[in-house]
N, C-alpha and C positions, 0 to 999 in steps of 0.2 A: 775518836777524833782523827786518827790517821786514815781511816777508811773515807771519811768525808773529804779530807784534803786530797787523797788519791783520786776520788771520783771527780772533784772539781778540776783537778789538773787534767784528767782525761777529757773532760768536757771542753776545756780551753784548747787542748791540742786538737781535738776533733773540729772545733769551730775554725781554728786557724788553718788546718789542712784543707777543710772544705772550701773556705773562701779562696785559698790559693789555687786549688784545682779548678774551681769555677772560673777564676780569672784566666787561667791558662787555656780554657776552652772557649774563649770569646772568638767569634769569627764574623766575617763580613755579612752585611744584610743580604747579599746575593744568595747565601745559603738558605736564609729564612724565607725569602720571597720567591725563590725559584719554584718552577712548576715540577721539577724533577726531585726525587727523594735522595737527599744526601745522608750518608751515615757518618756520624762522628766515631772515629775509631782510633785505637792505638796502632802504631806502626813500628815494625822492626825490620831489620835487614839481615840477610844471610848470604854466605858465599860458598856453601858446600856444593861441590860438583857431584852430580850423580843423576839418579832417576827420580822423577817427580811422582806425585800421587796418581797422576793420570797415565803414567808409563813412559812419558817422554823424557828427554834429558834436560837438565837445567841450562838456561841460556838467557841472555839479556831480554828484558821485556816480559818476564813472568813473575807471578806472585803466588803466595800460598794464602788461602783464605777458605771460608765456607763456600763451596762451589754453588750452593743453592741461592746465594745472593746474586750471582750473575757470572758470566764467563769473561767479561771484560771489566776492568776496574779503572775508572778515571780518577786519579788521585790529585788532590789539591792541598796546599798548605792551609793552615787556619787563617792566614792573611788573604787567601783567595788566589795564590799563585798556582798555576797548573804545573804539576810535577811530573806528569807522565801518564801514559796509558799502558796497562799491564794485563796480560792474559792470565786468568786464574787457572793454572794447570797443576797446582800443588795443593795438598791439604794440610801441610804443616806438621810439626812435631809436638805441638802442645794443644791442650784442650781449648784454650782461649782462641787459638787460630781456627780450629775446627768449628767452634761455636760462633764464629763471625764477629768476635770482639776485637780481633787483631788482624791486620793484613801484613804479611811478611814478604818483602820485596827482595828478589834475587839480584845480586851484583857479582861480577867476576872476581873481585878481590876485597880484602878487608878494608883497605883505604876508602873505597867507594861506599862500603857499608857504613863506615864511620862518618863520612860526609853526609849521607842520607840522614843519619841520626842527629847530626849537628843541625842540619837544615830543618828537619821536622820536629825536633825535640820529642819525638815519640808519639806525636798526635797528628791526625790528618782528617780531611773530609773526603769521602769516597762516594762516587756515583757509579752504580753497577749497571751494566748493559747485558742483556741476555745473550747476545751474540748470534742469535738465529735470525 
């Protein structure tokens, strides 16, 4: 009996978390009807100063992501607000970043990182451009 209750409880938790995360990923129709391919991604921010995966130094306007997605990332909020254009020059420190599931945007200080996370709530739409 305890197994049945545990399983039912897990099913309810999964249903609630699935519906909550699906709600959190609603975005404007422009992303659906657009002729360009937008990627729904998680986003993070970092402020470590140093050398990027491509050998350059960290500076405003760069991001870490899978470089095969594109060299330029046009990032939008889920509400459709343009958040900025970033050059993908870093490959990131986690597997999720390297696999193209997350885009990690560089900022000069922790306060700007926190502001990015407040603004995006960790989710965004990204249009990648080859850059050539």
